[in-house]
C-alpha positions in Angstrom: -17.2 -21.3 -12.2 -19.7 -18.9 -13.4 -21.3 -17.7 -10.2 -20.6 -17.3 -6.5 -23.0 -20.2 -5.7 -20.5 -22.6 -7.2 -17.7 -21.5 -4.9 -16.9 -23.5 -1.8 -18.2 -21.9 1.3 -14.8 -21.0 2.6 -14.0 -19.2 -0.6 -17.2 -17.2 -0.3 -16.4 -16.4 3.3 -12.9 -15.3 2.4 -14.3 -13.1 -0.4 -16.8 -11.6 2.0 -14.2 -10.9 4.6 -11.9 -9.3 2.0 -14.7 -7.1 0.7 -15.6 -6.0 4.2 -11.9 -5.1 5.0 -11.6 -3.3 1.6 -14.7 -1.3 2.4 -13.3 -0.4 5.9 -10.0 0.7 4.4 -11.7 2.6 1.6 -13.7 4.6 4.1 -10.6 5.5 6.1 -8.8 6.5 2.9 -11.8 8.5 1.7 -11.5 10.4 5.0 -7.9 11.3 4.1 -8.9 12.4 0.6 -11.9 14.4 1.9 -9.8 16.3 4.4 -7.2 17.1 1.6 -10.0 18.2 -0.7 -12.2 20.2 1.8 -9.7 21.5 4.3 -6.1 21.1 3.0 -4.7 23.5 5.5 -5.9 21.1 8.2 -3.3 18.5 7.0 -0.6 20.9 8.0 -1.8 21.0 11.7 0.9 19.7 14.1 -0.5 16.9 16.2 2.4 15.8 18.3 6.1 15.4 18.3 6.3 17.9 15.4 4.3 15.6 13.1 1.5 17.1 11.1 -1.9 15.4 10.4 -0.8 14.4 6.9 2.1 12.4 8.1 0.2 10.8 11.1 -2.8 9.9 8.9 -0.5 8.6 6.1 1.5 6.4 8.5 -1.8 5.2 10.0 -3.1 4.2 6.6 0.0 2.2 5.9 -0.2 0.5 9.3 -3.9 -0.2 8.9 -3.2 -1.9 5.5 -0.6 -4.1 7.1 -2.8 -5.0 10.1 -5.8 -5.7 7.9 -3.6 -7.9 5.7 -2.4 -9.9 8.7 -5.9 -10.3 10.0 -7.1 -11.5 6.6 -4.2 -13.9 6.3 -4.9 -15.4 9.8 -8.6 -15.6 9.2 -8.2 -17.2 5.7 -5.7 -19.7 7.1 -8.2 -20.7 9.8 -11.0 -21.0 7.3 -8.8 -23.3 5.1 -7.8 -25.4 8.1 -11.4 -25.8 9.2 -12.3 -26.7 5.6 -9.5 -29.2 5.3 -10.3 -30.7 8.7 -13.9 -31.2 7.7 -13.0 -32.7 4.4 -10.6 -35.2 6.1 -13.2 -36.1 8.6 -15.6 -36.9 5.7 -13.1 -39.1 3.9 -12.3 -41.3 6.9 
């Protein structure tokens, strides 16, 4: 397969979703890096329960990655199921 045009539509849809989710995560991560670069002292600010911004933001990044992975997995499974259902319907 030499181009995206040759990919099945569900593969293109999954790739598009993955790129969108990657872009979202990259933007949130870039915010973390930007704060560390421009105002590193801000990362030491206590937000709540004795936790500073660096810890809260870091945990948020980890949880966001997990949630995005779960969302992608669910969406990709649904796309595969729809594709398989459509293929079975065409065979019968």
